[in-house]
C-alpha angles and dihedrals in degrees: 000000000000114000116245120256091231128022125184118190125188094327116193123185125181133191099207104297091347119095113223095183125355107189122006125160130167144129135234112205115212112268094017134117109229124186130210106209132189147101124294108284093029093116105259096130092043090056094049094047091049092052091049092051096246095123129027125260117235096195143334126061140276111201118189117185087344095306126110108242099167108124095021120124121267091243090054092049092050088052090054091059106269124117134178127211096200130214111263092026098250092217129169093251097191091051126085122259091252093048090054089050093050090049086061088062096055096104091055114120093201104055089183087076095062094090094049090049092047092053090049091053089049090050091050093044110028092178091064087055089052089049100038094125095041119107110253093228090063093059129102123252094259092048092050088052090053090049092050092050090044093051090052091051090054091075087058094234128195089207121039117197117201119194114201095325094175095049112130097353131126116258092246091054093048090052090053093048091049092051086055091051091049089054092049091051091051089053088058106266117145111223132199109194129194106192136177092204102072095185093052090046095052089046095060101031133088094205137013143192125204119215125200125182092340098314133100105238105168134025133170143102114329089242093054092048092048088058094043110115091217091056092043093053097043102038114009100050095240127140 
């Protein structure tokens, strides 16, 4: 059996005396789309930030390509092939679109690849090419989401993590973004998705894990969770 690309076991993250997540375990097979589901405050963002090295791990393990990465720096983790497009975008709003993208390539060892990766992002998101000289802070929410994803792609990741990519966006923009995610997946990119829209996430994912109050409580194929009475009652508005 092939080892998963990412394996999380009994992850616990604390903010001082406060527990962000207390016991989260799941796997991300290579080439799959895996969704982290749950209500606001359930721990989805905390899990992604811990995997990305943005916050410290209190206990448990984070294995990426068979190597323990819990406790490593965010810069080191990006270099290993894992990138996060964060909730709220976290762009350099006074910098141009192109400068934001180039900053995403900072961890690359081979700087000669920056131009190729930039061309690829512009091909995926033509609007970013049109706005390459525009300040990021003057862009719409949908354009900022494109830029955040494009910046993550500039590190040429093997695993792309997306934190709430539909949050605050118009339905037409969300549809376009998810078409792009589908294309990236078909091209071989593995995706870990934390999404407020449970129905949308289950529709595009291969597997899913449900978080409740900082714990993983259900895991399985997206189809099986969509049919699970507990998930239907709690998240899909079914009886």
